[in-house]
N, C-alpha and C positions, 0 to 999 in steps of 0.2 A: 714913433712914426707919425708924421703930421697928416692930418685929414682935413678936408675942406669943410667950411662952416655951412655949405649948402649941398644939395643933392646933385648939382650940375655935374660934378666930377665923376659920379658913379652912374650916370644915365646909361652908358654902354653896358655896365654890369647888370643893370635892371632889365634892359631889353634882352640881353643874353639869357638871363634867367627866365623871362617871359616866353621867349622862343622855345626854350627847352620844355616848358610846361605845355605850351600849345601843341607841340608835336606829339605829346603823349596824352592828349585829351581823353578823358574817360568817356564811357558810353552815353550817359543820359544828357550831359551838358551840350554836346554838339548836336544831339538828336531833337531837341525841343525848340520851340519858338522862343527867341530871346528878346527881351526889352531891356537893353543895357545902355546906360549913358553916365555922364559924370555928375549929374545932379545929385544932391544929397537927400537922404531919407533917413528917418528914425524908425526904430522898432515900434511896430503898431501902426505906422502910417500906411495909408492906402495909396497906391499909385495906379493910375489908369493906363492900361495898355490897349491902344486902338486896334480895331479889326475892320478892314474894308468890306463894305457890303454894297452890292450892285442894286440898281432899281428893279422893281417888279417887271415881269415879262409883260409885253403889250403887243397888240396886233399892229402889223405894218399897214399903214394907210397912205398910199401915194398922194402927194400934194406939193404945193410950192415950197413949203417949209417943213422941217421935221417937227414932230409933236413936241410941245413944251413939257418934257418929262425927263426922267433920269435922276432927279434929285433924290438923295437918300440920306438917312441919318447913319453916321458911322457907328458900328458896333464897338463894344469894348469889353475888356475883362478887368475887373478890379482885383488887384493882387495886394495882399497885406505883407509888408516887410516884417518878417518874423525873426530874422537873425542879423546881428551886427557883430562881426568877429574880426579879430586882429591876430596876426602871427608876429610875435616879438623877436627881435634879434639884439642881443646885448653884448657889447665889447668894452672891456676895460683897457686902459693904456698898457698895462703889463701883458695882457693877452695879445694885443696887437704886436707888441715888440717880440713876444715869444715865437710868433710864426715866421719872423724873419723879414724877407723882402716884401715890398708893396705888391709885387706880382702874385705872391703866394696868398697874401691877405685878400686881394681882389678875387682870386679864384675861389677861395673859401666863402667869401661874401656872396659871390654869384650862386654857389651851391645852396647857401642858406636862404637867399631870396627865392630860388627855385623851389626849395622845400616848403617855404612859407606859402607861396602861391599854390603849390600842389595841395597843401592841407586845406586851403580855402576852397579850391575846386572840388576836392574829395568830399568836403562837408556839403557843398551844394549838390553833388552827385547823389548822396544818400537821401537828402531831402526831396529831390526830384523823384527818385525811385519810390520812396515811401508814399508820397502824395499820389503818384500815378497808380500804383497797384491797389491802393486803398480806395481809389475812385473808379476802378475799371468796371467795364460792363459785364462781361462774362468770361469764363475761362475754358481752356481746352487742354487736355492731357490728364496724366495720372499722378496724384500726389505721391512723392517718394521715388518717382521714376524720372530720371533726367531725360529730357527730350532728345530726339535724334539718336537713340540708342540702338536702333535696328538698321543694319547696313542697307543702303539703297532705298530706304523708306523716308520720304520727305513729307509724309502726311502731317507732321507738326506744322510745317509752313502752311499747308492747305487748311488745316483746322482753324488757326487764328485768322487767316485771310478770309475765310468764310464768315467768321463773326464780324469782321470789319466791313466786308461786302454787304452782309445782311443789314448792318446798322447804318449803311450809307456813308461810310468814311471815304474821303477822297482817295482815289487810286494812286495819285502821284504823291511823292514825298512820304512814303510809309517807312517806318523805322522798326527795327527789331533789336532789342538789347538783351543780351544773354549773360547769365552767370557762368562761373567757371566749369560746372559739371556739364551743362548743355554745350558750352564751347568745346570742351574736351571731346564730347561725342561727335560734334560736327567735324572736328579735325581728325579724329581717329577712326570714325565709322563710315563717314559719307565720302567714300573715295571718288564718287562722281564729281565732287566739287574741286578736287585737285588733280584729276586727270585732264591735262591741258587739252587733249584732242576732244574731250567731251564737254568740259566746262567752258572752253574758249578763252581761258585766262590762266596764267600761272601764279596768280596772287596767293591762292590758298596753299599751293605747293611751296612757294618761296617764302611767304611772309606769315603763314598761319592765319591769314585773314582774307576774306573776300569782300568785294564791293557790294554787289546786289545779288540776291537770290529771290526768285519769284516776286519781284518788285519791292522787296524789302532791302533797305540799306542796313547792312549787318554791322553790329557794334558789340563790344564786350565791356562789361562793367565789373569792377571789383567791389562795388558798393551793394551788390545784390546778395542778400542773405536769406535765411529760412524764416518764414512767417510761422509763428507759433499760434495755433488756433485757440479760440476761447474754450471754456470748460462746459459750455451749455449742452444740456440734454433734455429730451422730452418736450421741446417746443412744438407748437402747431399753430396754424393760422386761426385767428379768432373771427375772421370775416373773409368772405369770398374775395378772390383777387381777379381783377379784370385785366385783359391784355393791355399793356402799357403802364400798369401801376408800378410805381417805384417805392411807395410806402407800404410796407408789409406789417399788418397788425397781427400780434401774437398773443397767446395766452398759455397757461400752464408752464411747465419747464422750469429748470433750475440752471444756475451758472451763467457764464458770460458768453456773449457773442461779440466778436471784435471786428472793427473795420478791417477789411482784407480777407476775412473768412470766406471760404467757398461754401455756398449753401445750395441745396437741392430740395425740391418739393415732391411729395409723394405723387406718383403717377406720371411725372415728367423727368427727363434726364438732363435738361439744361443746367449748366453750372454757373450760377449767378455769384457775383462778388458783393458781399455786404459792404456798403459805403459808410456805415455808422454802427455804433453799438445799439443795443436795445435801450430805448428811453421812452417812458410814458406808454409802454405797451406796444411799441412798434420800432422797426428799423428800416433803413432804406437800402435799395439795391441800385446799381448803376443804370443809367438810361441805355436803351429805350424801355427798360422795365420788363415786366413779365411778357413772355412770348405766347403763353397759353393761359386759359382760364384755370384758376385754382379754387378748389372747394374750401369752404370755411373751416373744415376740420383737418385739412391736409397736414401731415407730419412734415416737420422741417429737419433736415439732416445737415449737420455742420461737418464739412470735410476734414481731412487730416492735415497735419503740418505739411507745408510745401514750400518750394522755392518759386517765387513769382518772377519769371522771365516776362518780358513785355513786348507787345507789338502794338503800334499806334501810328496815327497820323501826326505829323510834326505839330500841326496847329492845335492839337488836343491838349497840350501842356505848355504853360508859359513860365519862363524864369525871368523875374524882374530883378536886376542887380543895380545897385546904386553905391555911391560913396557914403560912408557913415556920416551922421549928423554932427555938426560942430556948434558950439555956442557962438552967439554974436560976438564978433571981434576976434574969433579964433581962440586957440588954446596956447600952451607953452611951447609948441613945436618951433624949432629954429627954421625949418624949411619943410615944404610939403609939395608933392607933385603927383600927378595921375598919369599912368601909362595905360594905353588901350591896346589890347591884342587884336590886330586886324583880322585874325582867323575866327575868333569866337565872339568878338565884340565886347568881351568882358574888360572892365576898367578896374585896375588895381590902384588903390591910393597908398602912396609910400610917404612916410613922415620920418623925420629925424629929430630926436630930443637930446640936447647936450646936458649931461648931468655931471656930478662931481667926479672927475677923473674917469669918466666912462661915457659912452655914447649908446643910445638905444634907437634902433630902426624899427619901424612898424609897417607891415603890409596889411591893409584893411579893406573890408568890403561888407556891405549890407545887402541882403537879398530876401526874396520871398517867392513862393511857388503858387501858381494857380492852375486849375484844371477846368477850362471852360466847356469841355465837351467829353464827358465820360463815355459816351457812346462810341467814341473813336479810339478807345483803348481796350485791348484784349489781353488777357493774361495767359501766357504759355506756362502751364502748371508743371512743375518738376519736383 
C-alpha cells in the first residue's frame, strides 16, 4: 500500500480525529482559561500568560477634555511548562497490507490519531485537576459521602457558591467539575433537574448532562480520583494565627501533611485546604487565608480521604499549551504539521518519520498549569 511522503494526504484524517476528541472534551480542559498557540516551548521553560487589568477608579470631573488617565500595566501569570509528551503510532509495510484497502487503513489511522489526542487531553485533565484541588481555598461537604445524595437537596451547590461569594470570585463564568459518584447522584437523585416543567430544559433527561445550575457550568471528569490524606497526627499551631494568614506555623505532631489535605483548627469549623506539605515548621493554606483568629496552641485536625470535586471561576486556573521544543534546523522528521482545534484552542503537532520498511506518526504537545488565584477555587468534598 503506497503512502505519501508528506502529511498532506492525511490532513482530513487528522481533522476527523480532532473533531472526535473535541466533541468529547473532558471536564477541566474546557473549564479553565487556556493560553494555547503554536509557539514551541521546552520542559522547564516559563511562558507568560497576560491578564487584562483596568485602571484605578477615579472621580468624574467635567471639563473640556477627559482626564489623562487609564494607563495600566497588564497583569500576567507565569506558567512553567512541566510536560512534553507524544503519542506514537507505528505501522510496518506488512501491517498496512494486512488491513486490506486504503479506506480501512485510513479509518484505523483516524481512530489511532483520535486515541493519541485523547490520551494527551486526558493527561492535561489530570494535571489541571491535581493543581487546582491542591491549591484550593476551602472545602464544603463530608469526606466519604458523595455530594447531591439527598433527593431535592441542592445545598452542595449553595455551599461552594458561598465560599466563592465570600472570597470575591467573579459571579460570571463559574465552573463545576464533578467526579463519577457526584455525577451519578446528580443524575439519579436530583429529579428537579430532569423534570422539564421544573428545570425548563430536557438536557438532563435526554443527555444525562445539564448546562448551568445555580450559575455553575456543569462538567464531568473521569480524571477525578480519591485524595489520600497524609499520616500526620498531633499537630498544633506554634503561633497565633491572624485573619488572612496563609502561612500556618506548627509544632509537635508526627507524620505527614500533604498538599490537598483538608485541615480544621480547634474552635472553628471552616475546612481549609493545605496548599503545601509541612516544611520548616509551617505549611500554607489557600487564599484568602484564615477567616478567624486562631490561638497559638490550637489543635490541627487532618480530614479523612476524600474525592475533590471542584467549583471555580474560569480565570482561577490557566492551561498553557505549546508545541514541543525542536533543535535548531529540525530533527529527522520527513514532515510535520500543526492542527488547531477551533473549539478548545489546543494545537496538536503531528510528525511523520520514515524508517526502515515502516512509518512512525507522532502526536505531540507540551503544557503546564498555573493557578493565579486560589481564592477563586472551592472544593466540593465527596
